[in-house]
N, C-alpha and C positions, 0 to 999 in steps of 0.2 A: 677754421682752426689752424694755427701755425704749429708745425711739428718742431719740438725742441730736439736737440741731438740725443738726449737720453731716451725720449719717446721713440725716436726713429730707430735706435738700436733695438729697443724692446720690440718694436713692430717687426723688424727684420728677423728677430729670433722666433717670433710666433707665427709669421705669415708664410705659408708655403708657396706663394705665388711670386716671390721676389725674383727679379731679373736684373742682371748687372750689365753695364756697358763694357765692351772689350776695349782695352787701351789701344788696340790696333785696328779697330773697325772704322772704316771711312765715315767721317761725319759724326762719330759718337761724341757726345758732350754731356757732362764734363768727362774728360778722359782719365783713366786710372793713373796714368803717368803724371798728369798735372796734380791730381789729388795727393799722390805720394810726395811729389816735389814740394807742394805747398806745406806739408807737414815736416818733411826732412830738412828743409832750409833753416827754419827757425830753431829746430832741435839742434842741428849741428852748430849753429851760430851761438846759441845760448850756452852750450856745454863744451864748446871747443873741440868737437869731434872731427878728426881729420878726414875719416872716410866712413861711409855707410853703404850697406847693401840691403835692399828691401825685396822680399819675395811676397807676392800676393796671389792667393788662390780665390777664384770665383767659380760659379758654375760653368763658365766658358773655358776655364783652363787656368794655367799658371803664368804669371808675368814676373820678371825680375828687373830691378832698377838699381843703378849704382851712382854714387855721388862722392866727390872728393878724392883724396889720395890715400894710397896704401902705406906711404912713408912720407913724412914731412921732409926728410933729408933728400930723397931722390925725386919727389914730386910725381912718382909713378901713379897713374890713376887707378882707382878701384875698378875692377871689371868682374864679370860673372865667374872668372877663373880665380879670383883672389881668395886665398885661404885665410879664414878667421878661426881663432880659438873660441869655443862656445861654452866653456866652463861647465856649469852644472846641468846644462841641457844634455850633456853627455850621459847623465844618469838615466835619461829616458831610453837610451840605447842599451844600457846595462839591464834595465828592467825588462826590456823587450827580449834580450837574450835569455834571461831567466824564465820568462813566460814561454819562450820558444822551447826551452828544455822541458818545461812542464807539458806543453802541447804534445811533445814527442814521448812523454812518459818517463823522462829521465830524472825528474824531481817532482816533489809536491811542495808548493809554497807554504802549506800549513805545517810542514815538518820542522822540527828543531834544527837550528843551524848545525849542531854537532852530528846530525845524521850524515851530512856530507863533509864535515870538517872534524873528523874524530880526534884530531890533536887537541881540540878544545873541550873534550868530554870531561865532566867534573867541574867545569866552570859555570858561571852564571848564564852562559849562552846555551846551556841545556834547556833553559826555560824560554828562550827567544826563538821565534819562528823566522823562516825566510821572509814571510809576509811582513813581520814586524820590521825587518831590515829595509824592505822595499817601501814602507810607508812611514819611516822615521819614528816608529813607535816601539823601539827596542827597550825603552825604560830609562833613557837619559844619556845616551852616548854623546860625547862632546862634538862640537862642530868640526874640529880638526884633531888629528893625533896630537898628543902632547909633544913638546919640543924634544924630549929625550928619545922619541921614536925616530931613528935614523935609517933603519933598514929592516930586513925580514926578522932578525932575531928579536929586536925590540918590539916589532909589530905583534909577534906571537905572544910576547910577554904582556903587552898591553891587553890583548883580548883575553888571555888566561886570567888576569888579575882584575879586569874591569868588573865593577859591581853596579847594578841598576840603582838609581835613586828613587824610582817609582816602579810600580808593577808594569811589566810589558803590556802594551795595548791600552794603557790608560792616559798617556800623554804623548804629545808629538814634540820631538826635539830634532831639528834638522842636523844631519850628521854625515860628513864625508866617510868616516870609518864604517858607518852602517852600510852604505851603498858599496863601498869598496869590498866589504866582506861578502855582500850579495854576489858581486861579480866573481870573486874568488870561488864561492860555492857553486855558482852556475858552471864555471869552467871545470870544476871537479866533477860535476854531474855529467858533463859532456866529454870528459876525459881528454881535454886538450888545453892548450895555452889560451888565456883570455884574449890576447891581441889577435892571435891567429883565428880564433872563433869569430871575433867581431868582424874581421875583414873577409874571411872565407864564407861565413854563414850570413850575417846580417847585411854587410855592404853588398855582397854579391846578389843576395836574394832581392834586395831593394834597388839594385842597379845604381848604387852610389859610387860613382867612378872617381870621385875626387874627395873622399872622406878618409881620414887617416888618424891613427894613434901616434905614428911616427912619420913625419913628413919626409918623403923620399928626396934624395939629392936632386932629382930632376924637377922637383916641384918647389924647391926652396926659393926660387926667384919670385914665386907667386904668393909666398907667405907674407902677409901684412905685418908691418911693424906695429906693435901695440904701444899704448901710452897710458900711464897711470892717471889718476885723478889730478895729479900735480904735474902732468905733461912730461913725465920722465919716460924714456923708452923702457919697455918691459915685454918679455915673452915668458911663456910657461917653462918652468924648470922641473927636472925629474923629482918625483916624490913617491912615498910609499902608497901603493894602490891608486896612484894618480890616474892611470889609464882607465880604471873602472869608475872613478868618481867625477873626473873633470878633464879628461885628456883628449877629447876629440877636436880635430881641426877639420874644417869643411868649407865648402863654398855656399853661396846663397842659393844656387841652383840645386845642389844636393840636399841642403836642409829643407828647402821648400818641397822637394820631392818626398823627403821623409815625412814632412807634415801631411802631404797628400796621402801617403800610405796610411797614416794614422786616421785620416778622414774617410778611409775605405774607398778610395777613388782609383786604385791602381790594378784591381783584379789579380791579386797576388795568390801564390800557393797557399793551400788551406792552413798549413801549420803556422806559417808566418802571419797570415791574416788573423788566425785565432789568437796568436800571441799578442798582436797589436791590440785586439779587442780586450784581451785580459788586462792589459796595462791600464785600461780606462775604467775598469770596475771600481766603484767607490766603496771604500772600507771604513773610513772614519770621517766624522764631521767636526769642523772647527769653525764656529760662526757660520758665515755664508759659504765657506770653502769646504769642498769635499775632497779628501785625500784619496787618490787612486794609487797605482804603483808608480811612484815618483810624480806623475802628472797631478796637477791641482785643478779642480773643476768647480764651476759656479752655475747654479740653476738660474734660469731666467725668472724675472727680469734682471738683466745684468746691469749693474751701475758701476761707474768709475770708482765711486767711494768704496764699494765692496772689493773691487780688484786691488785698489791701493792698500786697503787694510790687509787683504790676504797675502800680498807681496811685500809687506812692511818689515822693517827690522824687528819689530815686536814678535812677528811670526817666524822670521828667519833665524833669529839669534837667541830666542828665549824658549824655554819649554812651555807648552800650552796644553791644558786638558782637552781631551777629545772624547767624542761619543762614538761608539762602534755602530756601524750600519750593518745590520744582520737581517736577512742575508745580504751580501754585497750586491749593489745595484749598478746597472748600466747607466750612463749619463742620460738624463731626460732630454727630449727634443728641445733644442735651443740652448743647451748647455755650452758654456764657454770653457775651453780647456787651455791651460797655459803652463809655461815653465820659463823661469829666468835662468840665466847663466852668466857668471863673471869669472875672469881671471884678473890678475893685477893690471893687464893692459888691454882687456877686451870686455865688451858688454853685449849680451845676446838676449833676445826675447822671442818666444814662439807662442802664438795664440791662435786658436781656431774654433769654429763652430761647426762640428761635423754634419749636423742635420741640415745645415744651410749651405754647405760647400763653400765656406768663407774662411780665409785664414791670412795671417800676416807673420812674416819672419823679419826681424831686425837684427842685423849684425854690424857692429861698430868696432873699430880698432882703438877704442878708448873705454876705460872703465868709468862710465858716467852713471848717474843715479838711476836706480831701478824704477823709481816712480815716474821719471821722465820717459822711460821706455814703455811702461804700461800706458801712460797717458797718450803717447804718440800712436801706439797700436790701436787704442780705443778710438782715437780721432780718425784714423784711416778707415777702420771698420764702419764708423758712424757715417763718414762721408760716402762710402760705398752704399750704405743703406739709404741715405738721403737722396742719392742719385736714382734710386729705384722705387721709392715710395711716393705716391702722388701727394702734393700739397693742396690743402683746401682752406 
């Protein structure tokens, strides 16, 4: 029988005896680096991506690979020190901070938002839990703040006057204001500034030495120039609750380490390890996708079709009815965990299978289609699986 790529990935998710070749092992064939390059080259060519950084985790450890340039103007090559905007992958950091506060007894995700944000008492947010914010099930918050929200005063007015279009917990609508408010509430619970907490608590605990909400002057030269889908230069500009929702800049090495932490491979302090596990608990079901705290998860057998559907514009930009998972459940063995992230000039994707110690990070300095990122990561994982499963 000849293994198809889909069957190989399914086998990888279900077979505990998988072994992977190290990209640096003498005589290993095919090498991880070649597998990655064979996917990266056509991806970059087809979508005009100037620079790409790829992180891969296997049972043997982590590898990083870089391609292209960080700026078309300077021609400076992408390296493992290049900083990329990761867009909404930042939300997974915010969810982790909230879960960390819960692990330390400083908040309860089942509490109403207004328990920690009393300024909003008497508003519709009395009936919305922190868990609803973390799972995009608040009842229909918009994807972005309305244009009239320019600063803190308008932000508070928005939250005070917002009305749900459906009952909280009945529908999923992807929303930056939702995660932004979660970050604000977590910072309130921990009695400190969100940015300070992120860097002092999360980044330090996870040893992320090149991850920033504000890129310091000493690292500006390593900050990639982003490009829009129309190849215009673009970088992130300040916005209301941008730090909480989409503001992280990081390197492929740091983000791959963060992925490893989420895979349970770093032997972390108990509170941060518990927080990371909490972010993977599944609370709602939408087709084949299970919504955890920001992370989106798929039970095996995992197909590219399911991943493309779950990461589609239909799911990202429109409300969709969900079914509650009660009690919340940990991802099953073989589950695929993922999150996309975009800013005007950058595109990111993180995907991993914790039970098989396999993961892929893609960072690009261009906002290129999500479906291309998902397909590329799926192809890399599939090739790794094919290299380890006997053919007959």
